[in-house]
N, CA, C and O atoms as a MOPAC input file, in Angstrom:
PM7 MOZYME 1SCF
protein

 N      6.54400 1    10.61300 1    -0.04500 1
 C      5.82600 1     9.85400 1     0.95800 1
 C      4.40000 1     9.60300 1     0.47500 1
 O      3.75900 1    10.52600 1    -0.02600 1
 N      3.89000 1     8.38800 1     0.61000 1
 C      2.53600 1     8.09300 1     0.17000 1
 C      1.50500 1     8.87600 1     0.96600 1
 O      1.69100 1     9.15600 1     2.15000 1
 N      0.42300 1     9.22100 1     0.30000 1
 C     -0.64400 1     9.94700 1     0.96600 1
 C     -1.97500 1     9.29800 1     0.64300 1
 O     -2.04900 1     8.39500 1    -0.19000 1
 N     -3.02000 1     9.75800 1     1.30000 1
 C     -4.36200 1     9.27300 1     0.99900 1
 C     -4.56200 1     7.83400 1     1.41500 1
 O     -4.10200 1     7.42300 1     2.48100 1
 N     -5.24200 1     7.06500 1     0.58700 1
 C     -5.63000 1     5.70200 1     0.92400 1
 C     -4.44600 1     4.75300 1     1.02100 1
 O     -4.56100 1     3.69900 1     1.64600 1
 N     -3.33000 1     5.09300 1     0.43100 1
 C     -2.17000 1     4.20000 1     0.48100 1
 C     -1.10900 1     4.74900 1     1.41800 1
 O      0.07600 1     4.45700 1     1.25500 1
 N     -1.52300 1     5.53800 1     2.39200 1
 C     -0.59300 1     6.15400 1     3.32600 1
 C      0.09200 1     5.14100 1     4.22000 1
 O     -0.21300 1     3.94900 1     4.17200 1
 N      1.01300 1     5.61400 1     5.03000 1
 C      1.78900 1     4.72400 1     5.88900 1
 C      0.93500 1     3.87700 1     6.82900 1
 O      1.26500 1     2.71700 1     7.07600 1
 N     -0.14400 1     4.42800 1     7.35100 1
 C     -1.01400 1     3.67700 1     8.24900 1
 C     -1.66000 1     2.49000 1     7.56700 1
 O     -1.79100 1     1.42100 1     8.16200 1
 N     -2.06400 1     2.67200 1     6.32100 1
 C     -2.65900 1     1.57600 1     5.55600 1
 C     -1.63600 1     0.48800 1     5.27800 1
 O     -1.95300 1    -0.70000 1     5.31900 1
 N     -0.41900 1     0.89600 1     4.99600 1
 C      0.63700 1    -0.07300 1     4.70000 1
 C      0.96100 1    -0.90900 1     5.94000 1
 O      1.15700 1    -2.12000 1     5.84400 1
 N      1.01400 1    -0.26700 1     7.08300 1
 C      1.28800 1    -0.99100 1     8.33200 1
 C      0.18200 1    -1.98800 1     8.61800 1
 O      0.45100 1    -3.12500 1     9.00400 1
 N     -1.06700 1    -1.56800 1     8.42900 1
 C     -2.18700 1    -2.47800 1     8.64200 1
 C     -2.12000 1    -3.65900 1     7.67200 1
 O     -2.41600 1    -4.79400 1     8.04600 1
 N     -1.73300 1    -3.38700 1     6.43400 1
 C     -1.61800 1    -4.46200 1     5.44400 1
 C     -0.52800 1    -5.45400 1     5.84900 1
 O     -0.70300 1    -6.66300 1     5.69700 1
 N      0.58000 1    -4.95400 1     6.35600 1
 C      1.67500 1    -5.82600 1     6.80000 1
 C      1.20900 1    -6.67600 1     7.98000 1
 O      1.47600 1    -7.87700 1     8.02200 1
 N      0.52000 1    -6.06500 1     8.93200 1
 C      0.01900 1    -6.82300 1    10.08500 1
 C     -0.95500 1    -7.91200 1     9.64700 1
 O     -0.88700 1    -9.04300 1    10.12700 1
 N     -1.85700 1    -7.56700 1     8.74100 1
 C     -2.83900 1    -8.54800 1     8.27300 1
 C     -2.15000 1    -9.67900 1     7.51200 1
 O     -2.49700 1   -10.84900 1     7.67600 1
 N     -1.16800 1    -9.32000 1     6.67400 1
 C     -0.43600 1   -10.33600 1     5.90800 1
 C      0.26800 1   -11.29900 1     6.84900 1
 O      0.22100 1   -12.51200 1     6.65000 1
 N      0.92200 1   -10.76100 1     7.87800 1
 C      1.63100 1   -11.60700 1     8.84200 1
 C      0.67700 1   -12.51700 1     9.59300 1
 O      0.97700 1   -13.69100 1     9.80800 1
 N     -0.47100 1   -11.98700 1     9.99400 1
 C     -1.44100 1   -12.79200 1    10.73900 1
 C     -2.00600 1   -13.91300 1     9.86700 1
 O     -2.25700 1   -15.02000 1    10.34500 1
 N     -2.19900 1   -13.61200 1     8.58900 1
 C     -2.80000 1   -14.58600 1     7.68700 1
 C     -1.81700 1   -15.67200 1     7.27300 1
 O     -2.16800 1   -16.85100 1     7.23100 1
 N     -0.58300 1   -15.27000 1     6.96800 1
 C      0.38100 1   -16.21900 1     6.41400 1
 C      1.37400 1   -16.76600 1     7.42500 1
 O      1.98000 1   -17.81200 1     7.18700 1
 N      1.55400 1   -16.08100 1     8.54900 1
 C      2.51700 1   -16.53100 1     9.54600 1
 C      3.95800 1   -16.22600 1     9.17900 1
 O      4.87900 1   -16.79400 1     9.76500 1
 N      4.16700 1   -15.33000 1     8.21100 1
 C      5.53300 1   -14.98900 1     7.79800 1
 C      6.13800 1   -13.96900 1     8.75400 1
 O      5.45200 1   -13.39900 1     9.60300 1
 N      7.42200 1   -13.75800 1     8.59600 1
 C      8.12600 1   -12.77600 1     9.40100 1
 C      7.89500 1   -11.36400 1     8.89100 1
 O      7.28800 1   -11.15800 1     7.84000 1
 N      8.38400 1   -10.40300 1     9.64600 1
 C      8.17300 1    -8.99100 1     9.31400 1
 C      8.77200 1    -8.62800 1     7.95700 1
 O      8.11000 1    -7.97800 1     7.14800 1
 N     10.00300 1    -9.03300 1     7.70000 1
 C     10.64700 1    -8.67500 1     6.44000 1
 C      9.90900 1    -9.26200 1     5.24600 1
 O      9.68800 1    -8.57100 1     4.25200 1
 N      9.53000 1   -10.52100 1     5.33600 1
 C      8.82400 1   -11.16600 1     4.23200 1
 C      7.47600 1   -10.48500 1     3.97700 1
 O      7.08800 1   -10.26600 1     2.82900 1
 N      6.77100 1   -10.15500 1     5.05900 1
 C      5.46900 1    -9.49300 1     4.91500 1
 C      5.63200 1    -8.10400 1     4.31200 1
 O      4.85900 1    -7.71000 1     3.43900 1
 N      6.63400 1    -7.35800 1     4.77300 1
 C      6.87000 1    -6.01400 1     4.25400 1
 C      7.21400 1    -6.06800 1     2.76700 1
 O      6.70000 1    -5.27400 1     1.98000 1
 N      8.07200 1    -6.99000 1     2.38900 1
 C      8.44000 1    -7.13600 1     0.98400 1
 C      7.23300 1    -7.48700 1     0.12600 1
 O      7.06900 1    -6.95600 1    -0.97200 1
 N      6.38300 1    -8.38800 1     0.63000 1
 C      5.19500 1    -8.79200 1    -0.12400 1
 C      4.23900 1    -7.62200 1    -0.30000 1
 O      3.69100 1    -7.43200 1    -1.38600 1
 N      4.03000 1    -6.83400 1     0.75000 1
 C      3.12700 1    -5.68100 1     0.66400 1
 C      3.70600 1    -4.63100 1    -0.27800 1
 O      2.96600 1    -4.00600 1    -1.03800 1
 N      5.00400 1    -4.43400 1    -0.23600 1
 C      5.64100 1    -3.45900 1    -1.12900 1
 C      5.52500 1    -3.87600 1    -2.59700 1
 O      5.41700 1    -3.02100 1    -3.47600 1
 N      5.54600 1    -5.18100 1    -2.86600 1
 C      5.43400 1    -5.67300 1    -4.25100 1
 C      4.01200 1    -5.58600 1    -4.78500 1
 O      3.80300 1    -5.59400 1    -5.99800 1
 N      3.03700 1    -5.50500 1    -3.89000 1
 C      1.63700 1    -5.47400 1    -4.31000 1
 C      1.34800 1    -4.16900 1    -5.04300 1
 O      1.63600 1    -3.09300 1    -4.52000 1
 N      0.77900 1    -4.24900 1    -6.25200 1
 C      0.46500 1    -3.02100 1    -6.98400 1
 C     -0.61200 1    -2.21300 1    -6.26400 1
 O     -1.55300 1    -2.75800 1    -5.68800 1
 N     -0.43900 1    -0.91700 1    -6.31900 1
 C     -1.41400 1    -0.02200 1    -5.69800 1
 C     -2.45700 1     0.37300 1    -6.73400 1
 O     -2.16600 1     0.42500 1    -7.92900 1
 N     -3.67400 1     0.65200 1    -6.27200 1
 C     -4.72800 1     1.06500 1    -7.21200 1
 C     -4.33100 1     2.33900 1    -7.95600 1
 O     -3.77900 1     3.26800 1    -7.36800 1
 N     -4.61600 1     2.36500 1    -9.23000 1
 C     -4.31400 1     3.53100 1   -10.04000 1
 C     -5.48600 1     4.48300 1    -9.97500 1
 O     -6.63000 1     4.08000 1   -10.18400 1
 N     -5.21500 1     5.73100 1    -9.69000 1
 C     -6.28400 1     6.72700 1    -9.66200 1
 C     -5.93500 1     7.84600 1   -10.60700 1
 O     -4.76300 1     8.17600 1   -10.79400 1
 N     -6.94300 1     8.42500 1   -11.19700 1
 C     -6.75400 1     9.52500 1   -12.12000 1
 C     -7.58300 1    10.68700 1   -11.64600 1
 O     -8.74200 1    10.51700 1   -11.26800 1
 N     -7.01300 1    11.84500 1   -11.66200 1
 C     -7.71700 1    13.05000 1   -11.27000 1
 C     -7.51100 1    14.09200 1   -12.35100 1
 O     -6.37200 1    14.36700 1   -12.73000 1
 N     -8.59100 1    14.67900 1   -12.85800 1
 C     -8.43100 1    15.71300 1   -13.88600 1
 C     -7.52900 1    16.85300 1   -13.42500 1
 O     -6.79500 1    17.42100 1   -14.23200 1
 N     -7.57300 1    17.19300 1   -12.14600 1
 C     -6.76100 1    18.28900 1   -11.63400 1
 C     -5.26700 1    17.95300 1   -11.70300 1
 O     -4.44900 1    18.83700 1   -11.95500 1
 N     -4.90700 1    16.68600 1   -11.48200 1
 C     -3.50000 1    16.32500 1   -11.49000 1
 C     -2.93300 1    16.12900 1   -12.89500 1
 O     -1.71600 1    16.14000 1   -13.08300 1
 N     -3.81000 1    15.95000 1   -13.88000 1
 C     -3.31500 1    15.71000 1   -15.22800 1
 C     -3.21900 1    16.99400 1   -16.05300 1
 O     -2.70400 1    16.97500 1   -17.17100 1
 N     -3.70500 1    18.09500 1   -15.51300 1
 C     -3.67300 1    19.34500 1   -16.24500 1
 C     -4.87400 1    19.53700 1   -17.14900 1
 O     -4.96400 1    20.56600 1   -17.81800 1
 N     -5.79400 1    18.59600 1   -17.19700 1
 C     -7.00800 1    18.72400 1   -18.00900 1
 C     -7.96500 1    19.71100 1   -17.35300 1
 O     -8.08900 1    19.77800 1   -16.13000 1
 N     -8.62300 1    20.45900 1   -18.19500 1
 C     -9.59200 1    21.43000 1   -17.63700 1
 C    -10.96500 1    21.11200 1   -18.16200 1
 O    -11.92900 1    21.79900 1   -17.82500 1

């Protein structure tokens, strides 16, 4: 399950905004948001670097 800035709440807001902007249906908006690349983040703690 996504966490942090790309959590479920952010995704829902993105779908709502996409629908309002483009006038597409729910499925089309959801598919478009899912295809959108998420920002890549790097954390020294998650990579095992000390």
